[in-house]
TIRO-2110 file (N, C-alpha, C; in Angstrom, 1 decimal):
// TIRO-2110
59.7, -14.1, -14.6, N, 1, A
60.5, -15.2, -15.0, CA, 1, A
61.7, -15.5, -14.0, C, 1, A
62.3, -14.4, -13.6, N, 2, A
63.4, -14.5, -12.7, CA, 2, A
62.9, -15.0, -11.3, C, 2, A
61.8, -14.6, -10.9, N, 3, A
61.2, -15.0, -9.6, CA, 3, A
60.9, -16.5, -9.6, C, 3, A
60.5, -17.0, -10.8, N, 4, A
60.2, -18.5, -11.0, CA, 4, A
61.5, -19.2, -10.9, C, 4, A
62.6, -18.7, -11.5, N, 5, A
63.9, -19.4, -11.5, CA, 5, A
64.4, -19.5, -10.0, C, 5, A
64.3, -18.4, -9.3, N, 6, A
64.7, -18.4, -7.9, CA, 6, A
63.9, -19.4, -7.1, C, 6, A
62.6, -19.4, -7.3, N, 7, A
61.7, -20.3, -6.6, CA, 7, A
62.0, -21.7, -6.9, C, 7, A
62.3, -22.0, -8.2, N, 8, A
62.6, -23.4, -8.6, CA, 8, A
63.9, -23.8, -7.9, C, 8, A
64.9, -22.9, -7.9, N, 9, A
66.2, -23.3, -7.3, CA, 9, A
66.1, -23.5, -5.8, C, 9, A
65.3, -22.7, -5.1, N, 10, A
65.1, -22.9, -3.7, CA, 10, A
64.3, -24.2, -3.4, C, 10, A
63.3, -24.4, -4.2, N, 11, A
62.5, -25.6, -4.0, CA, 11, A
63.3, -26.9, -4.3, C, 11, A
64.2, -26.8, -5.3, N, 12, A
65.1, -28.0, -5.6, CA, 12, A
66.0, -28.3, -4.5, C, 12, A
66.4, -27.3, -3.7, N, 13, A
67.3, -27.5, -2.6, CA, 13, A
66.8, -28.5, -1.6, C, 13, A
65.5, -28.6, -1.5, N, 14, A
64.9, -29.5, -0.5, CA, 14, A
65.0, -31.0, -0.9, C, 14, A
65.4, -31.2, -2.2, N, 15, A
65.4, -32.6, -2.7, CA, 15, A
66.5, -33.4, -2.0, C, 15, A
67.6, -32.8, -1.5, N, 16, A
68.7, -33.6, -1.0, CA, 16, A
68.7, -33.6, 0.6, C, 16, A
67.5, -33.3, 1.2, N, 17, A
67.4, -33.5, 2.6, CA, 17, A
67.5, -34.9, 3.0, C, 17, A
68.0, -35.2, 4.2, N, 18, A
68.1, -36.6, 4.7, CA, 18, A
67.3, -36.7, 6.0, C, 18, A
66.1, -37.3, 5.9, N, 19, A
65.3, -37.6, 7.1, CA, 19, A
65.8, -38.7, 7.9, C, 19, A
65.4, -38.8, 9.1, N, 20, A
65.7, -39.9, 10.0, CA, 20, A
67.0, -40.0, 10.7, C, 20, A
67.6, -38.8, 11.1, N, 21, A
68.8, -38.8, 11.8, CA, 21, A
68.6, -39.2, 13.2, C, 21, A
69.7, -39.5, 13.9, N, 22, A
69.5, -39.8, 15.3, CA, 22, A
69.3, -38.6, 16.2, C, 22, A
68.6, -38.7, 17.3, N, 23, A
68.3, -37.6, 18.2, CA, 23, A
69.6, -37.0, 18.8, C, 23, A
70.6, -37.9, 19.1, N, 24, A
71.8, -37.4, 19.8, CA, 24, A
72.6, -36.5, 18.8, C, 24, A
72.5, -36.8, 17.5, N, 25, A
73.2, -35.9, 16.6, CA, 25, A
72.6, -34.6, 16.5, C, 25, A
71.3, -34.5, 16.6, N, 26, A
70.6, -33.2, 16.5, CA, 26, A
70.9, -32.2, 17.6, C, 26, A
71.4, -32.8, 18.8, N, 27, A
71.6, -31.9, 19.9, CA, 27, A
72.9, -31.0, 19.7, C, 27, A
73.8, -31.4, 18.8, N, 28, A
75.0, -30.7, 18.5, CA, 28, A
74.7, -29.7, 17.4, C, 28, A
75.1, -28.4, 17.7, N, 29, A
74.9, -27.4, 16.6, CA, 29, A
76.1, -27.3, 15.8, C, 29, A
75.9, -26.8, 14.6, N, 30, A
77.0, -26.6, 13.6, CA, 30, A
77.5, -25.2, 13.6, C, 30, A
78.7, -24.9, 13.1, N, 31, A
79.1, -23.5, 12.9, CA, 31, A
78.2, -22.7, 12.0, C, 31, A
78.2, -21.4, 12.2, N, 32, A
77.4, -20.5, 11.3, CA, 32, A
77.9, -20.6, 9.9, C, 32, A
77.0, -20.4, 8.9, N, 33, A
77.3, -20.5, 7.5, CA, 33, A
78.4, -19.5, 7.1, C, 33, A
78.6, -18.4, 7.8, N, 34, A
79.6, -17.5, 7.5, CA, 34, A
81.0, -18.1, 7.8, C, 34, A
81.1, -19.0, 8.8, N, 35, A
82.3, -19.7, 9.1, CA, 35, A
82.5, -20.9, 8.1, C, 35, A
81.4, -21.6, 7.8, N, 36, A
81.5, -22.7, 6.9, CA, 36, A
81.8, -22.3, 5.5, C, 36, A
81.3, -21.1, 5.1, N, 37, A
81.6, -20.5, 3.8, CA, 37, A
83.1, -20.5, 3.5, C, 37, A
83.8, -19.9, 4.5, N, 38, A
85.3, -19.8, 4.3, CA, 38, A
86.0, -21.1, 4.3, C, 38, A
85.5, -22.1, 5.2, N, 39, A
86.1, -23.4, 5.2, CA, 39, A
85.8, -24.2, 3.9, C, 39, A
84.6, -24.0, 3.4, N, 40, A
84.2, -24.7, 2.1, CA, 40, A
85.1, -24.2, 1.0, C, 40, A
85.3, -22.9, 0.8, N, 41, A
86.1, -22.4, -0.2, CA, 41, A
87.6, -22.9, -0.1, C, 41, A
88.1, -22.9, 1.1, N, 42, A
89.5, -23.4, 1.4, CA, 42, A
89.6, -24.9, 1.0, C, 42, A
88.6, -25.7, 1.4, N, 43, A
88.6, -27.1, 1.1, CA, 43, A
88.6, -27.3, -0.4, C, 43, A
87.7, -26.6, -1.1, N, 44, A
87.6, -26.8, -2.5, CA, 44, A
88.9, -26.4, -3.2, C, 44, A
89.5, -25.3, -2.8, N, 45, A
90.7, -24.9, -3.4, CA, 45, A
91.9, -25.9, -3.2, C, 45, A
91.8, -26.6, -2.1, N, 46, A
92.9, -27.6, -1.8, CA, 46, A
92.7, -28.9, -2.4, C, 46, A
91.5, -29.1, -3.0, N, 47, A
91.1, -30.4, -3.6, CA, 47, A
91.5, -30.4, -5.1, C, 47, A
92.1, -31.4, -5.5, N, 48, A
92.4, -31.6, -7.0, CA, 48, A
93.1, -30.4, -7.6, C, 48, A
94.1, -29.9, -6.9, N, 49, A
94.9, -28.8, -7.4, CA, 49, A
95.4, -29.2, -8.8, C, 49, A
95.5, -28.3, -9.8, N, 50, A
94.9, -27.0, -9.8, CA, 50, A
93.5, -26.9, -10.3, C, 50, A
92.9, -28.1, -10.5, N, 51, A
91.5, -28.1, -11.1, CA, 51, A
90.5, -27.2, -10.4, C, 51, A
90.5, -27.2, -9.1, N, 52, A
89.5, -26.3, -8.4, CA, 52, A
90.1, -25.1, -7.7, C, 52, A
91.3, -24.8, -8.0, N, 53, A
92.0, -23.8, -7.2, CA, 53, A
91.5, -22.3, -7.4, C, 53, A
90.7, -22.2, -8.5, N, 54, A
90.1, -20.8, -8.7, CA, 54, A
88.6, -20.8, -8.6, C, 54, A
88.0, -21.8, -8.0, N, 55, A
86.5, -21.9, -7.9, CA, 55, A
86.1, -20.7, -6.9, C, 55, A
84.9, -20.2, -7.2, N, 56, A
84.4, -19.0, -6.5, CA, 56, A
82.9, -19.4, -6.0, C, 56, A
82.6, -18.9, -4.9, N, 57, A
81.3, -19.2, -4.3, CA, 57, A
80.1, -18.6, -5.0, C, 57, A
79.1, -19.4, -5.3, N, 58, A
77.9, -18.9, -5.9, CA, 58, A
76.7, -18.9, -4.9, C, 58, A
76.6, -20.0, -4.2, N, 59, A
75.5, -20.1, -3.2, CA, 59, A
75.7, -21.1, -2.2, C, 59, A
75.0, -21.0, -1.1, N, 60, A
74.9, -22.0, 0.0, CA, 60, A
73.5, -22.3, 0.3, C, 60, A
73.1, -23.6, 0.3, N, 61, A
71.7, -24.0, 0.6, CA, 61, A
71.7, -24.7, 1.9, C, 61, A
70.9, -24.3, 2.8, N, 62, A
70.7, -24.9, 4.1, CA, 62, A
69.4, -25.5, 4.3, C, 62, A
69.4, -26.7, 5.0, N, 63, A
68.2, -27.4, 5.3, CA, 63, A
68.1, -27.8, 6.8, C, 63, A
66.9, -27.8, 7.3, N, 64, A
66.7, -28.4, 8.7, CA, 64, A
66.6, -29.9, 8.6, C, 64, A
66.7, -30.6, 9.7, N, 65, A
66.7, -32.0, 9.8, CA, 65, A
65.3, -32.5, 9.3, C, 65, A
65.3, -33.5, 8.4, N, 66, A
64.1, -34.2, 8.0, CA, 66, A
63.0, -33.3, 7.4, C, 66, A
63.3, -32.2, 6.8, N, 67, A
62.3, -31.3, 6.2, CA, 67, A
61.2, -30.9, 7.1, C, 67, A
61.5, -30.8, 8.4, N, 68, A
60.4, -30.5, 9.4, CA, 68, A
60.1, -29.0, 9.5, C, 68, A
61.0, -28.2, 9.0, N, 69, A
60.9, -26.8, 9.2, CA, 69, A
61.5, -26.3, 10.6, C, 69, A
61.9, -25.1, 10.6, N, 70, A
62.6, -24.6, 11.8, CA, 70, A
62.3, -23.1, 12.0, C, 70, A
62.4, -22.6, 13.2, N, 71, A
62.2, -21.2, 13.4, CA, 71, A
63.5, -20.5, 13.9, C, 71, A
64.6, -21.3, 13.9, N, 72, A
65.9, -20.7, 14.4, CA, 72, A
67.0, -21.1, 13.4, C, 72, A
68.1, -20.3, 13.6, N, 73, A
69.3, -20.6, 12.8, CA, 73, A
69.9, -22.0, 13.2, C, 73, A
69.8, -22.3, 14.5, N, 74, A
70.3, -23.6, 15.0, CA, 74, A
69.6, -24.8, 14.3, C, 74, A
68.4, -24.6, 13.8, N, 75, A
67.6, -25.7, 13.2, CA, 75, A
68.2, -26.1, 11.8, C, 75, A
69.0, -25.2, 11.2, N, 76, A
69.6, -25.6, 9.9, CA, 76, A
70.8, -26.4, 10.2, C, 76, A
70.8, -27.7, 9.8, N, 77, A
71.8, -28.6, 10.2, CA, 77, A
72.6, -29.2, 9.0, C, 77, A
72.3, -28.8, 7.8, N, 78, A
73.0, -29.3, 6.6, CA, 78, A
73.1, -28.2, 5.6, C, 78, A
74.3, -28.1, 5.0, N, 79, A
74.5, -27.1, 4.0, CA, 79, A
75.1, -27.7, 2.7, C, 79, A
74.7, -27.2, 1.6, N, 80, A
75.4, -27.6, 0.3, CA, 80, A
76.0, -26.3, -0.3, C, 80, A
77.2, -26.2, -0.5, N, 81, A
77.9, -25.1, -1.1, CA, 81, A
78.1, -25.3, -2.6, C, 81, A
77.8, -24.4, -3.4, N, 82, A
77.9, -24.5, -4.9, CA, 82, A
78.9, -23.4, -5.3, C, 82, A
79.9, -23.8, -6.0, N, 83, A
80.9, -22.9, -6.5, CA, 83, A
81.1, -23.0, -8.0, C, 83, A
81.4, -21.8, -8.6, N, 84, A
81.7, -21.8, -10.1, CA, 84, A
83.1, -22.1, -10.2, C, 84, A
83.5, -22.9, -11.2, N, 85, A
84.9, -23.3, -11.4, CA, 85, A
85.3, -22.8, -12.9, C, 85, A
86.5, -22.4, -13.0, N, 86, A
87.0, -22.0, -14.3, CA, 86, A
87.7, -23.1, -15.1, C, 86, A
87.6, -24.3, -14.7, N, 87, A
88.3, -25.4, -15.4, CA, 87, A
87.6, -25.8, -16.6, C, 87, A
88.3, -26.6, -17.5, N, 88, A
87.7, -27.0, -18.7, CA, 88, A
86.7, -28.2, -18.5, C, 88, A
87.1, -29.1, -17.6, N, 89, A
86.3, -30.3, -17.4, CA, 89, A
85.1, -30.1, -16.5, C, 89, A
85.4, -29.4, -15.4, N, 90, A
84.3, -29.2, -14.4, CA, 90, A
84.0, -27.7, -14.3, C, 90, A
82.7, -27.3, -14.6, N, 91, A
82.3, -25.9, -14.6, CA, 91, A
81.7, -25.5, -13.2, C, 91, A
81.4, -26.5, -12.4, N, 92, A
80.9, -26.1, -11.1, CA, 92, A
81.3, -27.2, -10.1, C, 92, A
81.3, -26.9, -8.8, N, 93, A
81.8, -27.7, -7.8, CA, 93, A
80.8, -27.7, -6.6, C, 93, A
80.6, -28.8, -5.9, N, 94, A
79.7, -28.8, -4.7, CA, 94, A
80.4, -29.5, -3.6, C, 94, A
80.1, -29.1, -2.4, N, 95, A
80.6, -29.8, -1.2, CA, 95, A
79.5, -29.6, -0.1, C, 95, A
79.2, -30.6, 0.6, N, 96, A
78.1, -30.5, 1.6, CA, 96, A
78.8, -30.5, 3.0, C, 96, A
78.0, -30.1, 4.0, N, 97, A
78.4, -30.1, 5.4, CA, 97, A
77.2, -30.5, 6.2, C, 97, A
77.5, -31.5, 7.1, N, 98, A
76.4, -31.9, 8.1, CA, 98, A
75.6, -33.0, 7.6, C, 98, A
74.5, -33.4, 8.3, N, 99, A
74.2, -33.0, 9.6, CA, 99, A
75.1, -33.5, 10.7, C, 99, A
75.1, -32.9, 11.9, N, 100, A
76.0, -33.4, 12.9, CA, 100, A
75.8, -34.9, 13.2, C, 100, A
76.8, -35.6, 13.5, N, 101, A
78.2, -35.2, 13.8, CA, 101, A
79.0, -35.2, 12.6, C, 101, A
78.5, -35.4, 11.4, N, 102, A
79.3, -35.3, 10.1, CA, 102, A
79.8, -33.9, 9.9, C, 102, A
81.0, -33.9, 9.2, N, 103, A
81.6, -32.6, 8.8, CA, 103, A
81.4, -32.4, 7.3, C, 103, A
82.4, -31.9, 6.7, N, 104, A
82.3, -31.7, 5.2, CA, 104, A
82.4, -33.1, 4.5, C, 104, A
81.6, -33.1, 3.5, N, 105, A
81.6, -34.3, 2.6, CA, 105, A
82.6, -34.2, 1.5, C, 105, A
82.5, -35.0, 0.5, N, 106, A
83.4, -35.0, -0.6, CA, 106, A
83.2, -33.9, -1.5, C, 106, A
84.3, -33.3, -2.0, N, 107, A
84.2, -32.2, -3.1, CA, 107, A
83.9, -32.9, -4.4, C, 107, A
82.9, -32.4, -5.1, N, 108, A
82.5, -33.0, -6.3, CA, 108, A
82.4, -32.0, -7.5, C, 108, A
83.1, -32.3, -8.6, N, 109, A
83.1, -31.4, -9.7, CA, 109, A
81.9, -31.9, -10.6, C, 109, A
81.3, -30.9, -11.3, N, 110, A
80.2, -31.2, -12.2, CA, 110, A
80.5, -30.5, -13.6, C, 110, A
80.1, -31.2, -14.7, N, 111, A
80.4, -30.5, -16.0, CA, 111, A
79.5, -29.4, -16.3, C, 111, A
78.3, -29.4, -15.7, N, 112, A
77.3, -28.3, -16.0, CA, 112, A
77.7, -27.0, -15.4, C, 112, A
77.1, -25.9, -16.0, N, 113, A
77.3, -24.6, -15.5, CA, 113, A
76.3, -24.2, -14.5, C, 113, A
76.7, -23.3, -13.6, N, 114, A
75.8, -22.7, -12.6, CA, 114, A
75.5, -21.3, -13.1, C, 114, A
74.2, -21.0, -13.3, N, 115, A
73.8, -19.7, -13.9, CA, 115, A
72.9, -18.9, -12.9, C, 115, A
72.6, -17.7, -13.2, N, 116, A
71.7, -16.8, -12.6, CA, 116, A
72.1, -16.3, -11.2, C, 116, A
73.4, -16.4, -10.9, N, 117, A
73.9, -15.8, -9.6, CA, 117, A
75.1, -15.0, -9.9, C, 117, A
75.3, -14.0, -9.0, N, 118, A
76.6, -13.2, -9.0, CA, 118, A
77.5, -13.9, -8.0, C, 118, A
78.7, -13.9, -8.2, N, 119, A
79.7, -14.5, -7.3, CA, 119, A
79.6, -13.8, -6.0, C, 119, A
79.7, -14.5, -4.9, N, 120, A
79.8, -13.9, -3.5, CA, 120, A
81.3, -14.0, -3.2, C, 120, A
82.1, -12.9, -3.3, N, 121, A
83.5, -13.0, -3.1, CA, 121, A
84.0, -13.3, -1.7, C, 121, A
83.2, -13.0, -0.7, N, 122, A
83.6, -13.3, 0.7, CA, 122, A
82.3, -13.5, 1.5, C, 122, A
82.5, -14.2, 2.6, N, 123, A
81.3, -14.5, 3.5, CA, 123, A
80.7, -13.2, 4.0, C, 123, A
79.4, -13.1, 4.0, N, 124, A
78.8, -11.9, 4.6, CA, 124, A
79.1, -11.7, 6.0, C, 124, A
79.1, -10.5, 6.5, N, 125, A
79.3, -10.3, 7.9, CA, 125, A
78.0, -10.7, 8.7, C, 125, A
76.9, -10.6, 8.1, N, 126, A
75.6, -10.9, 8.8, CA, 126, A
75.6, -12.4, 9.0, C, 126, A
75.4, -12.9, 10.2, N, 127, A
75.2, -14.3, 10.5, CA, 127, A
73.8, -14.7, 10.2, C, 127, A
73.6, -16.0, 10.1, N, 128, A
72.3, -16.6, 9.8, CA, 128, A
71.4, -16.2, 11.0, C, 128, A
71.9, -16.3, 12.2, N, 129, A
71.1, -16.0, 13.4, CA, 129, A
70.6, -14.6, 13.4, C, 129, A
71.4, -13.6, 13.0, N, 130, A
71.0, -12.2, 12.8, CA, 130, A
69.9, -12.1, 11.8, C, 130, A
70.1, -12.8, 10.7, N, 131, A
69.1, -12.7, 9.6, CA, 131, A
67.7, -13.3, 10.1, C, 131, A
67.8, -14.4, 10.8, N, 132, A
66.5, -15.0, 11.3, CA, 132, A
65.9, -14.0, 12.3, C, 132, A
66.7, -13.3, 13.1, N, 133, A
66.2, -12.3, 14.1, CA, 133, A
65.5, -11.2, 13.3, C, 133, A
66.1, -10.7, 12.2, N, 134, A
65.4, -9.7, 11.4, CA, 134, A
64.2, -10.2, 10.8, C, 134, A
64.2, -11.4, 10.3, N, 135, A
63.0, -12.0, 9.7, CA, 135, A
61.8, -12.1, 10.7, C, 135, A
62.1, -12.5, 11.9, N, 136, A
61.1, -12.6, 13.0, CA, 136, A
60.6, -11.2, 13.4, C, 136, A
61.5, -10.3, 13.5, N, 137, A
61.1, -8.9, 13.9, CA, 137, A
60.2, -8.3, 12.8, C, 137, A
60.4, -8.7, 11.6, N, 138, A
59.5, -8.2, 10.5, CA, 138, A
58.2, -8.9, 10.4, C, 138, A
57.9, -9.9, 11.4, N, 139, A
56.6, -10.5, 11.5, CA, 139, A
56.5, -11.9, 10.9, C, 139, A
57.6, -12.4, 10.3, N, 140, A
57.5, -13.8, 9.7, CA, 140, A
57.9, -14.8, 10.7, C, 140, A
56.9, -15.4, 11.4, N, 141, A
57.2, -16.2, 12.5, CA, 141, A
56.9, -17.7, 12.2, C, 141, A
56.4, -18.0, 11.1, N, 142, A
56.2, -19.4, 10.7, CA, 142, A
57.5, -20.2, 10.5, C, 142, A
57.5, -21.5, 10.6, N, 143, A
58.8, -22.2, 10.4, CA, 143, A
59.1, -22.1, 8.9, C, 143, A
60.4, -22.0, 8.6, N, 144, A
60.9, -22.0, 7.2, CA, 144, A
61.6, -23.4, 7.0, C, 144, A
61.6, -23.8, 5.7, N, 145, A
62.0, -25.2, 5.4, CA, 145, A
63.3, -25.2, 4.6, C, 145, A
63.9, -24.1, 4.2, N, 146, A
65.2, -24.0, 3.7, CA, 146, A
65.6, -22.6, 3.7, C, 146, A
66.9, -22.4, 3.6, N, 147, A
67.5, -21.0, 3.5, CA, 147, A
68.6, -21.1, 2.5, C, 147, A
68.7, -20.1, 1.6, N, 148, A
69.8, -20.0, 0.6, CA, 148, A
70.5, -18.7, 0.7, C, 148, A
71.8, -18.8, 0.8, N, 149, A
72.6, -17.6, 0.7, CA, 149, A
73.1, -17.4, -0.7, C, 149, A
72.6, -16.4, -1.4, N, 150, A
73.0, -16.2, -2.8, CA, 150, A
72.8, -14.7, -3.2, C, 150, A
73.4, -14.4, -4.3, N, 151, A
73.3, -13.0, -4.8, CA, 151, A
72.7, -13.2, -6.2, C, 151, A
71.4, -13.1, -6.4, N, 152, A
70.8, -13.3, -7.6, CA, 152, A
71.2, -12.3, -8.7, C, 152, A
71.2, -12.7, -9.9, N, 153, A
71.7, -11.9, -11.0, CA, 153, A
70.7, -10.7, -11.3, C, 153, A
69.5, -10.9, -11.1, N, 154, A
68.5, -9.8, -11.4, CA, 154, A
67.2, -10.1, -10.8, C, 154, A
66.2, -9.3, -11.1, N, 155, A
66.2, -8.3, -12.2, CA, 155, A
67.0, -7.1, -11.9, C, 155, A
67.4, -6.9, -10.6, N, 156, A
68.3, -5.8, -10.2, CA, 156, A
69.4, -6.3, -9.4, C, 156, A
70.6, -5.8, -9.7, N, 157, A
71.8, -6.2, -8.9, CA, 157, A
71.7, -5.8, -7.4, C, 157, A
71.8, -6.7, -6.5, N, 158, A
71.7, -6.4, -5.1, CA, 158, A
72.9, -6.9, -4.3, C, 158, A
72.8, -6.9, -3.0, N, 159, A
73.7, -7.5, -2.1, CA, 159, A
73.4, -9.0, -2.0, C, 159, A
74.3, -9.8, -1.5, N, 160, A
73.9, -11.2, -1.2, CA, 160, A
72.7, -11.2, -0.2, C, 160, A
71.9, -12.2, -0.4, N, 161, A
70.6, -12.3, 0.4, CA, 161, A
70.6, -13.7, 1.1, C, 161, A
70.0, -13.7, 2.2, N, 162, A
69.5, -14.9, 2.8, CA, 162, A
68.1, -15.1, 2.4, C, 162, A
67.8, -16.1, 1.7, N, 163, A
66.4, -16.3, 1.1, CA, 163, A
65.8, -17.5, 1.9, C, 163, A
64.7, -17.2, 2.6, N, 164, A
64.0, -18.3, 3.4, CA, 164, A
62.8, -18.8, 2.7, C, 164, A
62.7, -20.1, 2.6, N, 165, A
61.6, -20.8, 1.9, CA, 165, A
60.5, -21.2, 2.9, C, 165, A
59.3, -20.7, 2.7, N, 166, A
58.2, -21.0, 3.6, CA, 166, A
57.2, -21.9, 2.8, C, 166, A
56.2, -22.5, 3.5, N, 167, A
55.2, -23.3, 2.8, CA, 167, A
54.5, -22.5, 1.7, C, 167, A
54.0, -23.2, 0.7, N, 168, A
53.2, -22.5, -0.3, CA, 168, A
54.1, -21.8, -1.3, C, 168, A
55.4, -22.2, -1.5, N, 169, A
56.3, -21.5, -2.4, CA, 169, A
56.5, -20.0, -2.1, C, 169, A
56.5, -19.7, -0.9, N, 170, A
56.6, -18.3, -0.4, CA, 170, A
58.1, -18.1, 0.0, C, 170, A
58.7, -17.0, -0.5, N, 171, A
60.1, -16.8, -0.2, CA, 171, A
60.3, -15.4, 0.3, C, 171, A
61.0, -15.2, 1.4, N, 172, A
61.3, -13.9, 2.1, CA, 172, A
62.8, -13.8, 2.1, C, 172, A
63.3, -12.6, 1.6, N, 173, A
64.8, -12.4, 1.6, CA, 173, A
65.2, -11.4, 2.6, C, 173, A
66.4, -11.6, 3.2, N, 174, A
67.0, -10.6, 4.1, CA, 174, A
68.3, -10.2, 3.5, C, 174, A
68.5, -8.9, 3.2, N, 175, A
69.7, -8.4, 2.6, CA, 175, A
70.8, -8.4, 3.6, C, 175, A
71.9, -9.0, 3.2, N, 176, A
73.0, -9.2, 4.2, CA, 176, A
73.8, -8.0, 4.5, C, 176, A
73.6, -6.9, 3.7, N, 177, A
74.3, -5.7, 4.0, CA, 177, A
73.4, -4.6, 4.7, C, 177, A
72.2, -4.5, 4.2, N, 178, A
71.2, -3.5, 4.7, CA, 178, A
70.3, -4.0, 5.8, C, 178, A
70.1, -5.3, 5.8, N, 179, A
69.1, -5.9, 6.8, CA, 179, A
67.7, -5.8, 6.4, C, 179, A
67.5, -5.3, 5.2, N, 180, A
66.1, -5.1, 4.7, CA, 180, A
65.4, -6.5, 4.4, C, 180, A
64.2, -6.6, 4.9, N, 181, A
63.4, -7.9, 4.7, CA, 181, A
62.3, -7.6, 3.7, C, 181, A
62.2, -8.5, 2.7, N, 182, A
61.2, -8.3, 1.7, CA, 182, A
60.9, -9.7, 1.0, C, 182, A
59.6, -9.8, 0.5, N, 183, A
59.3, -11.0, -0.2, CA, 183, A
59.9, -11.0, -1.6, C, 183, A
60.1, -12.2, -2.1, N, 184, A
60.6, -12.4, -3.5, CA, 184, A
59.4, -13.1, -4.2, C, 184, A
59.0, -12.5, -5.3, N, 185, A
57.9, -13.1, -6.1, CA, 185, A
58.4, -13.8, -7.3, C, 185, A
END
C-alpha cells in the first residue's frame, strides 16, 4: 500500500511539466535543489506573514524539460516545493522554480493536508549531482523522468531520499545520508 502511494505521488508530479520551452533557456542551468530548498523555505516564510511563517518542507519534485527524460542533474530544470503549514486556512503551501530563465513562482496556499511524509528540517548535504552519480554507479543508466526529494513516513522511518522515476513505474531511491541505492516497490 505504501509503495503504491509513493508511486502515485511521483507519477502525479509529472502532470505539471511544461513542454515546448525555448532552446536558449535550456542552455542555462539552475542551482542545485539543496540551494533552492533553503531559498524556497525563506521565500514562503516571508510571504503572507504570519500565515506561512511556520511552514516546513515536506518534499521537492523535479522534472526535466518537456518530459523527455534526463541522465544528469543538470537535466532537471523545474522544481515544485511542497510545505506543510500550521495555519487554520491553508494546511499546505507550494512554490515552483524554473524552468530557466524563470525563477521562483508565486507562493500558493492550499486548504488540503499533505500526508505520508516526514518533515525535512534542513536541506540534505548530498547534492542532486552526487545522488545521480551514485545512481549511475549502481548500474541505473537509463534516463529518469522525475526526481523527488522526500522523507516517506513508512513502512520504516528512514533518512530523506532522492527518488528517481523511470519508465514503467519503476522507482529507485538514493538515501541522502548513507548513499545507499535501492528500488522502491
